[in-house]
KEBAKOL-118558 format. One line per 10 residues: number of its first residue (from 0); their letters; for each residue x, y, z of C-alpha. Coordinates in Angstrom, 1 decimal, padded with zeros to 4 digits, always signed. Layout:
// residues N
NUM) a) X,Y,Z  ... $
END
This chain:
// residues 385
0) mtdlftepnp) -048.2,+014.2,+040.1  -046.7,+011.6,+042.4  -042.9,+011.5,+042.7  -041.8,+008.0,+043.4  -038.0,+008.0,+043.3  -035.4,+009.7,+045.4  -031.7,+009.2,+045.9  -031.0,+005.7,+047.3  -031.1,+005.2,+051.0  -027.6,+005.2,+052.6 $
10) paavetlkay) -026.0,+001.8,+052.9  -026.2,-000.2,+056.1  -023.5,+000.8,+058.6  -020.9,-001.8,+059.5  -022.4,-002.1,+063.0  -025.8,-002.8,+061.5  -024.3,-005.5,+059.3  -022.5,-007.1,+062.3  -025.8,-007.1,+064.2  -027.5,-008.8,+061.3 $
20) vatrpdtskt) -024.7,-011.4,+061.0  -025.1,-012.1,+064.7  -028.6,-013.5,+063.9  -027.3,-016.3,+061.7  -029.2,-019.5,+062.7  -026.2,-021.8,+062.4  -022.7,-020.5,+062.2  -021.2,-023.9,+061.7  -022.6,-024.3,+058.2  -020.1,-024.2,+055.5 $
30) snkipairrl) -022.4,-024.6,+052.5  -026.1,-024.1,+051.8  -028.6,-023.6,+048.9  -032.2,-022.4,+048.8  -033.8,-025.0,+046.6  -036.3,-024.5,+043.8  -035.8,-020.8,+043.4  -038.0,-018.9,+041.0  -035.6,-018.6,+038.0  -035.0,-015.4,+036.2 $
40) whdykgenfy) -036.5,-015.5,+032.6  -036.3,-019.3,+032.3  -039.4,-020.1,+034.4  -041.4,-017.6,+032.3  -039.9,-016.5,+029.0  -040.4,-012.9,+028.3  -039.6,-011.6,+031.8  -036.9,-009.3,+030.4  -036.7,-006.9,+033.3  -034.4,-008.6,+035.8 $
50) legclaaalk) -034.6,-006.3,+038.8  -038.3,-007.1,+039.1  -037.6,-010.7,+038.4  -035.1,-010.9,+041.2  -037.6,-009.2,+043.6  -040.3,-011.7,+042.5  -037.9,-014.6,+043.3  -037.0,-013.2,+046.7  -040.6,-012.5,+047.7  -041.7,-016.0,+046.6 $
60) avgdttlpai) -038.9,-017.6,+048.6  -040.0,-015.9,+051.8  -043.7,-016.5,+051.2  -044.8,-012.9,+050.9  -048.5,-012.7,+050.2  -048.7,-009.1,+049.1  -048.6,-009.9,+045.4  -051.9,-010.9,+043.8  -052.6,-014.5,+042.8  -054.8,-014.8,+039.7 $
70) egcpdidyaf) -055.8,-018.3,+038.4  -054.2,-019.1,+035.1  -051.5,-016.3,+035.5  -048.5,-018.0,+037.2  -046.3,-015.0,+036.5  -048.7,-012.4,+037.8  -046.2,-011.6,+040.6  -043.7,-010.3,+038.1  -046.4,-008.5,+036.1  -047.5,-006.8,+039.2 $
80) livlsgtlft) -044.0,-005.8,+040.2  -043.4,-004.1,+036.8  -046.6,-002.1,+037.4  -045.4,-001.2,+040.9  -042.0,-000.1,+039.7  -043.4,+001.9,+036.8  -041.4,-000.1,+034.3  -044.5,-001.2,+032.4  -045.5,+002.4,+031.7  -042.2,+003.8,+030.7 $
90) qtygdmnddg) -040.1,+003.4,+027.5  -036.4,+003.9,+028.0  -033.6,+004.9,+025.7  -029.9,+005.5,+026.3  -026.8,+003.9,+027.7  -028.4,+000.6,+029.0  -029.5,-002.9,+028.1  -033.0,-004.2,+027.5  -034.0,-004.4,+031.2  -036.4,-001.5,+031.6 $
100) maaalgqrvm) -036.9,+001.7,+033.6  -036.3,+000.2,+037.1  -032.9,-001.1,+036.1  -032.0,+002.2,+034.5  -032.8,+004.0,+037.8  -031.0,+001.2,+039.8  -030.7,+001.9,+043.4  -033.0,+005.0,+043.2  -036.0,+002.7,+042.7  -035.3,+000.3,+045.6 $
110) phmfgslgrd) -036.6,+002.4,+048.5  -039.9,+002.8,+046.6  -040.2,-000.9,+045.9  -039.4,-002.1,+049.4  -041.3,+000.7,+051.0  -044.4,+000.0,+048.9  -044.3,-003.7,+049.9  -044.0,-002.7,+053.6  -040.6,-004.3,+054.1  -037.3,-003.4,+055.7 $
120) ylyidratva) -034.2,-004.2,+053.8  -030.5,-004.1,+054.1  -028.5,-002.4,+051.4  -024.8,-003.2,+051.2  -023.1,-000.8,+048.8  -020.0,-001.4,+046.6  -017.7,+000.4,+048.9  -018.7,-001.8,+051.8  -018.3,-005.0,+049.7  -014.8,-003.8,+048.8 $
130) aqpalameav) -013.7,-002.7,+052.2  -015.4,-005.4,+054.3  -015.6,-008.5,+051.9  -015.7,-011.0,+054.8  -018.5,-009.2,+056.5  -020.5,-008.8,+053.3  -020.1,-012.6,+052.7  -021.2,-013.3,+056.2  -024.3,-011.2,+055.6  -025.1,-013.2,+052.4 $
140) ktaidkgvpv) -024.7,-016.5,+054.3  -026.9,-015.2,+057.1  -029.7,-014.3,+054.6  -029.4,-017.6,+052.7  -029.5,-019.6,+056.0  -032.7,-017.8,+056.8  -034.1,-018.8,+053.4  -033.8,-015.3,+052.0  -032.2,-015.0,+048.5  -029.9,-012.0,+048.1 $
150) islhtsnwpr) -030.4,-009.5,+045.2  -027.2,-008.4,+043.6  -026.5,-005.7,+041.0  -023.7,-007.2,+038.9  -021.4,-010.2,+039.8  -018.2,-011.7,+038.5  -017.0,-014.9,+036.8  -020.2,-016.4,+035.3  -019.6,-019.8,+033.8  -021.0,-020.2,+030.3 $
160) knhaeavhte) -020.7,-023.2,+028.0  -017.9,-021.8,+025.9  -016.4,-019.1,+028.1  -016.6,-017.3,+031.4  -018.3,-014.0,+031.7  -015.9,-011.8,+033.6  -018.5,-009.3,+034.7  -022.2,-009.9,+034.6  -023.8,-006.5,+034.3  -027.4,-007.4,+035.2 $
170) wcivggydad) -029.4,-007.9,+038.4  -029.2,-011.5,+039.7  -030.3,-013.7,+042.6  -027.8,-015.3,+045.0  -029.2,-018.3,+046.7  -026.3,-020.4,+047.9  -022.7,-020.5,+049.0  -019.8,-022.9,+049.6  -016.9,-023.0,+052.0  -014.4,-021.7,+049.4 $
180) gtlyanvyyd) -016.4,-018.5,+048.9  -018.2,-019.7,+045.8  -021.7,-018.3,+045.4  -024.6,-020.0,+043.7  -026.6,-017.5,+041.7  -029.4,-017.5,+039.2  -029.0,-015.7,+035.8  -030.9,-015.5,+032.6  -028.3,-016.7,+030.1  -029.5,-019.6,+027.9 $
190) davvdehgyc) -026.0,-021.1,+027.9  -025.2,-020.7,+031.6  -023.8,-023.8,+033.3  -026.4,-024.5,+036.0  -027.2,-027.2,+038.6  -030.6,-028.8,+039.2  -031.8,-025.7,+041.0  -030.8,-023.4,+038.2  -027.8,-022.0,+040.0  -024.4,-021.1,+038.5 $
200) avkdglagse) -021.3,-021.7,+040.6  -019.7,-018.2,+040.7  -016.2,-018.1,+042.2  -015.4,-014.8,+043.9  -018.7,-013.5,+042.7  -019.0,-010.6,+045.2  -016.0,-009.0,+043.7  -018.1,-007.7,+040.9  -021.2,-006.7,+042.9  -022.2,-003.0,+042.7 $
210) glyilgekrr) -024.7,-003.5,+045.6  -026.6,-006.2,+047.6  -030.2,-006.1,+048.8  -031.5,-008.4,+051.5  -035.2,-008.6,+052.4  -035.9,-007.8,+056.0  -039.0,-008.0,+058.2  -042.4,-007.1,+057.0  -043.5,-004.1,+059.0  -046.9,-003.4,+057.6 $
220) daaaadlfhk) -049.4,-005.0,+055.2  -049.8,-003.5,+051.8  -053.0,-003.9,+049.8  -052.1,-004.8,+046.2  -055.1,-003.0,+044.9  -054.0,+000.2,+046.5  -050.5,-000.2,+045.2  -051.9,-000.8,+041.7  -054.0,+002.4,+041.8  -051.1,+004.4,+043.2 $
230) avraipslvt) -048.8,+003.1,+040.4  -051.3,+004.2,+037.7  -051.6,+007.7,+039.2  -047.9,+008.0,+039.1  -047.8,+007.6,+035.3  -047.4,+011.4,+034.6  -044.2,+011.5,+036.8  -042.9,+008.4,+035.2  -043.1,+009.4,+031.6  -041.9,+013.0,+032.1 $
240) qsryngvafg) -039.0,+012.3,+034.5  -035.6,+013.9,+033.5  -032.8,+011.9,+032.0  -030.8,+009.9,+034.5  -027.4,+008.4,+033.9  -027.7,+008.9,+030.2  -031.1,+007.3,+029.9  -034.3,+009.1,+028.8  -037.9,+008.1,+029.7  -041.4,+008.2,+028.2 $
250) rqayhdwada) -041.9,+010.6,+025.3  -038.3,+011.8,+025.4  -037.1,+008.2,+025.1  -039.0,+007.8,+021.8  -037.6,+011.1,+020.5  -034.1,+010.3,+021.5  -034.4,+006.9,+019.8  -035.6,+008.7,+016.6  -032.7,+011.2,+016.8  -030.2,+008.4,+017.2 $
260) lldeanwgnt) -031.5,+006.7,+014.1  -031.1,+009.8,+012.0  -027.6,+010.6,+013.2  -025.4,+009.1,+010.5  -022.4,+009.0,+012.8  -024.1,+006.1,+014.6  -024.6,+003.9,+011.6  -021.5,+003.9,+009.5  -020.4,+000.4,+008.4  -017.8,-000.2,+011.1 $
270) atnlsenpye) -017.2,-002.8,+013.7  -017.9,-000.3,+016.4  -021.6,+000.1,+015.6  -022.9,-002.5,+013.2  -021.8,-005.8,+014.5  -023.5,-008.8,+012.9  -024.4,-009.9,+016.5  -027.7,-008.1,+017.3  -026.7,-008.0,+021.0  -023.5,-006.0,+020.4 $
280) eflwkghnap) -022.2,-002.5,+019.7  -024.5,+000.5,+018.8  -026.9,-001.7,+016.9  -027.8,-003.2,+020.3  -028.1,-000.2,+022.6  -029.1,+002.2,+019.8  -032.1,+000.1,+018.5  -032.4,-003.5,+019.4  -032.4,-003.1,+023.2  -035.1,-000.4,+023.3 $
290) wivaltnecy) -037.0,-002.5,+020.8  -037.1,-005.3,+023.3  -038.2,-002.9,+026.1  -041.1,-001.7,+023.9  -042.2,-005.2,+022.9  -042.0,-006.5,+026.5  -044.1,-003.6,+027.8  -046.6,-004.1,+025.0  -047.0,-007.8,+025.9  -047.5,-007.3,+029.6 $
300) mrvyfgrmae) -049.8,-004.3,+029.0  -052.0,-006.2,+026.6  -052.1,-009.5,+028.6  -052.0,-008.5,+032.2  -052.8,-004.9,+032.9  -056.6,-005.2,+032.3  -056.7,-008.5,+034.1  -055.2,-007.0,+037.2  -057.7,-004.2,+037.2  -060.6,-006.6,+036.8 $
310) yfaangggef) -059.2,-008.8,+039.6  -058.9,-006.0,+042.0  -062.4,-004.6,+041.2  -063.9,-008.1,+041.8  -062.0,-008.6,+045.0  -062.9,-005.4,+046.9  -060.2,-003.2,+045.5  -062.6,-000.7,+044.0  -063.2,+000.5,+040.4  -060.6,+002.7,+038.8 $
320) pevakvwdvy) -062.2,+004.3,+035.7  -058.9,+005.7,+034.3  -057.5,+002.2,+033.8  -059.5,+001.5,+030.5  -058.5,+004.9,+029.1  -054.8,+004.4,+030.1  -054.8,+000.9,+028.5  -056.3,+002.4,+025.3  -053.6,+005.0,+024.9  -050.8,+002.6,+025.6 $
330) mriharlpei) -052.2,+000.1,+023.1  -052.4,+002.9,+020.5  -048.7,+003.6,+021.1  -047.8,-000.1,+020.9  -049.9,-000.6,+017.9  -047.1,+001.0,+015.9  -044.6,-001.6,+016.7  -045.6,-004.0,+013.9  -045.0,-001.2,+011.4  -041.4,-000.9,+012.7 $
340) qkfhggeffa) -040.8,-004.6,+012.5  -041.7,-004.5,+008.8  -038.7,-002.4,+008.3  -036.5,-005.0,+010.0  -036.7,-007.0,+006.8  -038.9,-009.8,+008.2  -036.5,-010.4,+011.1  -037.2,-010.0,+014.8  -034.2,-007.7,+015.2  -033.0,-005.0,+012.8 $
350) tpaviakpev) -029.9,-006.4,+010.9  -026.9,-004.4,+009.8  -027.9,-004.7,+006.2  -031.3,-003.1,+006.9  -030.5,-000.5,+009.5  -027.6,+000.9,+007.5  -030.1,+002.2,+004.9  -030.9,+005.9,+005.7  -034.4,+005.6,+004.1  -035.3,+002.8,+006.5 $
360) rkqiaailre) -034.1,+004.6,+009.6  -035.9,+007.8,+008.5  -039.2,+005.9,+008.3  -038.7,+004.1,+011.6  -037.8,+007.5,+013.2  -041.0,+009.1,+012.0  -043.0,+006.3,+013.6  -041.1,+006.6,+016.9  -041.8,+010.3,+017.1  -045.5,+009.7,+016.6 $
370) mgdlhgdlla) -045.4,+007.1,+019.4  -043.7,+009.6,+021.7  -046.2,+012.3,+020.9  -049.1,+010.1,+021.9  -047.9,+010.6,+025.4  -049.8,+013.9,+025.2  -053.0,+011.9,+025.1  -051.8,+010.0,+028.1  -051.0,+013.0,+030.2  -054.4,+014.6,+029.3 $
380) lfdgk) -056.1,+011.8,+031.2  -054.5,+013.1,+034.4  -055.1,+016.8,+034.0  -056.3,+018.3,+037.2  -056.0,+015.0,+039.2 $
END
């Protein structure tokens, strides 16, 4: 097995940040925006995993050529990144939203992603943002003036059409700034108030950031085909990894999901678990969010995984015979999803009226356990390798 993830690298020291800020091209600038940024979700609906979406946007902005370019697949960069991170291969379940395995691992996945792509990066942690806000802001301005969008975990004060989002608890891209400390950031909300570049004006946005990532120099070339093959070989480690921050992965995620459906304490008819809004309360994290993760992975596995393998084989990347077998097992797992949707009463999401019925949850749970157990077939493909 291949272990991909370790504890996050230590944050950049203050002196390192000061040295970076000293490279700012024009210290007289008071405002700037990187135009025409690759927008999260909006450019390609269905890109529900925002960490990889942010990285795709940053890599595109700096002209990184590591990612494959396949005719007719404009979002192949994102598809490749969810393979590289392992998100495509790994169901999640637990205390999280619908943004996949890499987001669940958070800062643990970043050294792997940047290292695979052969890039240096600066990591500014929450403590440094809080203790050195002016220096953190200068680092953001330096990056933007160099044409490098900044990846942020969480921000504050998102303007939406009917209210302001006090804390935005997703990954986002920061691509601009103003003299008063306003940041211009890209987010996925349909009702976000945005300018012509897709940016929201976020006042005091760094106050809510849990960590900033800035792309650095490219130190070595990375062959996309090699990265693809390495990611596939890592599947056993991905789907058997231990719970992290209350989130389970792979087979265990499906079994935890089933267990939660059968636990009557989760589904009583109260405002704390069965909100009519499918994006709120336990109905969201307990069923609808992992449902979106599963559907997103099914779509990208079905549409892109095989195409990437064919592309790499045709362009000197070598054959990889396990790919077809891996694809087959995942599609057998995902083939059960329409059966679950039938129990949603014809709706995309499960509704309170449906999910409150124990007999419905029992049938969904049985399907989920069978999906989890199919991981045994997946692991058998890698025995002795």
